[in-house]
C-alpha positions in Angstrom: 1.6 33.3 -13.3 4.2 34.0 -10.6 4.8 37.3 -8.9 8.4 38.3 -8.8 10.0 39.1 -5.5 7.5 37.3 -3.3 8.7 34.4 -1.2 6.1 31.7 -0.9 6.2 29.8 2.4 2.8 28.3 2.7 0.6 26.5 0.2 -3.2 26.0 0.3 -4.9 23.1 -1.5 -8.5 24.1 -1.9 -9.3 21.2 -4.3 -6.9 18.2 -4.4 -6.5 14.9 -2.5 -6.9 16.7 0.8 -7.7 20.4 1.3 -5.3 21.9 3.9 -2.5 24.4 4.5 1.0 23.0 3.9 4.3 24.6 5.0 6.4 22.0 3.1 6.7 22.1 -0.7 7.2 18.3 -0.8 4.0 17.6 1.1 2.1 20.2 -1.0 3.3 18.5 -4.2 2.2 15.1 -3.0 -1.4 16.5 -2.6 -1.6 18.2 -6.0 0.5 16.1 -8.4 -1.6 14.4 -11.1 -4.9 15.7 -9.6 -7.3 17.0 -12.2 -9.2 20.3 -11.6 -6.9 21.1 -8.6 -7.1 24.5 -7.1 -4.2 25.7 -5.0 -2.3 28.8 -4.2 0.9 29.9 -2.4 1.0 32.5 0.3 3.7 34.6 2.0 2.5 33.8 5.5 0.7 31.1 7.4 -1.9 33.5 8.7 -2.9 34.5 5.1 -3.0 30.9 4.0 -5.2 29.8 6.9 -7.6 32.8 6.5 -7.9 32.0 2.8 -8.7 28.3 3.4 -11.3 29.2 6.1 -12.9 31.7 3.6 -13.0 29.0 0.9 -14.6 26.4 3.3 -17.3 28.9 4.4 -18.2 29.8 0.8 -21.5 28.5 -0.5 -20.6 29.3 -4.1 -16.9 28.5 -4.7 -16.9 29.9 -8.2 -17.1 33.4 -6.8 -14.2 32.6 -4.5 -12.2 31.3 -7.4 -12.7 34.5 -9.5 -11.7 36.6 -6.5 -8.7 34.3 -5.8 -7.3 34.5 -9.3 -7.3 38.3 -9.2 -3.6 39.5 -9.0 -2.4 40.1 -5.4 1.0 41.3 -4.4 1.0 39.0 -1.4 0.5 35.7 -3.2 1.9 33.5 -5.9 -0.6 31.6 -8.0 0.1 28.0 -9.0 -1.9 27.1 -12.0 -2.6 23.6 -13.1 -0.2 22.4 -15.7 -2.0 21.5 -19.0 -2.0 17.9 -20.0 -1.5 16.6 -23.5 -4.7 16.7 -25.4 -6.2 13.6 -27.0 -5.3 15.0 -30.4 -1.6 15.2 -29.5 -1.6 11.6 -28.3 -3.2 10.5 -31.5 -0.6 12.3 -33.6 2.2 10.7 -31.6 0.7 7.3 -32.0 0.2 7.8 -35.7 3.8 8.9 -36.1 5.0 5.8 -34.3 2.9 3.5 -36.5 4.2 5.2 -39.7 7.8 4.8 -38.6 7.2 1.1 -37.8 5.5 0.5 -41.2 8.2 2.3 -43.1 10.9 0.4 -41.3 9.1 -2.9 -42.0 8.7 -2.1 -45.8 12.3 -1.0 -46.2 13.7 -4.2 -44.6 
């Protein structure tokens, strides 16, 4: 979910390859691309981003922090993890390919 009209300039990676604050979209993407269970968020200012990361690092129970973090805020844009193809979808694609190959083999 993205909030309209909010310019994101800093990105925090709470869970990823390396948890840190990033001011570059390219560096941020390197840290979160293809990482399962990543937790990250964009912020309007560096101060907000650093404060949020510090709060996360000081939390004993990060699930409470996550619930609070996902609450809508006018000052932040939330970057949710992109869902991956499920195993079922992969199986259906594979079965379709096998059927096409078999039909092609039988017809020829």
